[in-house]
C-alpha positions in Angstrom: -13.4 -8.0 3.8 -10.1 -9.9 4.1 -7.4 -10.9 1.7 -7.8 -14.5 2.8 -11.6 -14.4 2.8 -14.2 -16.1 0.7 -15.1 -13.2 -1.6 -13.0 -13.7 -4.7 -13.4 -10.2 -6.0 -12.3 -8.7 -2.6 -9.3 -11.1 -2.4 -8.1 -10.1 -5.9 -8.5 -6.4 -5.1 -6.6 -6.6 -1.8 -3.9 -8.6 -3.4 -3.6 -6.0 -6.1 -3.4 -3.3 -3.5 -0.6 -5.3 -1.8 1.3 -5.5 -5.0 1.2 -1.8 -5.7 1.8 -0.9 -2.1 4.7 -3.3 -1.9 3.7 -4.7 1.5 6.2 -7.4 2.4 4.5 -8.7 5.5 2.5 -11.9 5.4 -0.4 -10.7 7.6 -3.6 -10.7 5.4 -4.8 -7.2 4.5 -8.3 -6.1 5.5 -10.6 -3.5 4.1 -14.1 -2.1 4.5 -16.8 -3.1 2.0 -18.2 0.3 1.2 -21.2 -1.2 -0.7 -22.3 -3.0 2.5 -21.5 0.1 4.6 -23.7 2.4 2.5 -26.4 -0.3 1.9 -28.7 1.1 4.5 -27.6 4.8 4.2 -30.3 7.2 5.3 -30.3 11.0 5.3 -32.0 12.8 8.1 -33.2 16.4 8.3 -30.9 18.1 10.8 -33.7 20.4 11.9 -34.7 17.8 14.5 -31.2 16.7 15.4 -28.9 18.9 17.4 -26.2 16.2 17.3 -26.3 16.2 13.5 -26.2 20.0 13.4 -23.1 19.9 15.6 -21.4 17.3 13.5 -22.1 19.4 10.4 -20.6 22.4 12.0 -17.4 20.5 12.9 -17.1 18.9 9.5 -17.7 22.2 7.7 -15.2 24.0 9.9 -12.6 21.2 9.4 -13.2 21.3 5.6 -12.7 25.1 5.5 -9.6 24.9 7.7 -8.0 22.4 5.3 -8.9 24.5 2.3 -7.6 27.7 3.9 -10.9 29.6 3.6 -11.2 30.0 7.4 -8.7 31.9 9.6 -7.0 29.9 12.3 -9.0 31.7 15.0 -12.1 30.0 13.5 -10.7 26.4 13.6 -8.0 26.2 16.3 -10.6 25.2 18.9 -11.5 22.0 17.0 -8.6 20.1 18.6 -10.4 19.1 21.8 -13.3 17.6 19.8 -10.9 15.0 18.4 -9.5 11.9 20.1 -5.7 11.9 20.5 -4.3 8.7 18.9 -0.7 7.7 18.4 -0.8 8.0 14.6 -3.1 10.9 13.8 -6.3 12.4 14.9 -7.6 12.6 11.3 -6.9 10.2 8.4 -7.1 12.0 5.0 -8.1 9.9 2.0 -7.1 11.2 -1.4 -7.5 8.9 -4.5 -4.5 9.1 -6.7 -2.8 7.2 -9.5 0.5 8.7 -8.4 1.0 7.9 -4.7 4.6 9.1 -4.6 3.8 12.4 -6.3 0.8 12.9 -4.0 3.0 12.2 -0.9 5.5 14.8 -2.0 2.8 17.4 -2.6 1.3 16.7 0.8 4.7 17.1 2.5 4.9 20.5 0.9 1.5 21.6 2.0 2.5 23.6 5.1 -1.0 24.9 5.7 -2.6 21.4 5.9 0.2 20.2 8.1 -0.3 23.2 10.4 -4.1 22.3 10.6 -3.4 18.6 11.4 -0.6 19.3 13.9 -2.8 22.0 15.7 -5.7 19.5 15.9 -3.4 16.8 17.2 -1.9 19.0 19.9 -5.3 20.0 21.1 -6.9 16.5 20.9 -7.9 14.8 24.1 -7.1 11.4 25.4 -9.9 8.9 25.8 -8.2 7.7 29.0 -9.5 9.5 32.1 -6.9 10.8 34.5 -7.5 10.8 38.2 
């Protein structure tokens, strides 16, 4: 969905987000329509899917690492499973009515920053080196 698109509801929402974010640029904002994304959502039993089992292990390990319920020895190996990008290897989404307060709390969360920095330092490039 786009700020300059045909969907009136999406346009209004993205314009509202621009106003609270204070984005001065003129480039139209874009977003993902979660209703369309989850429209054909299906759950599969992981018994028959090794890939799904592995994804579940990685997600659970990452979740426990962020919560601090798993020692570093249990999650430090996750880094090579992530793609090294310029910004971050993981984008964390946290709904909040107080973005400034949330940002301050996140900056003080040394454990979460350690997890994210460790993952980033171990992440691999998608560009093959010869």
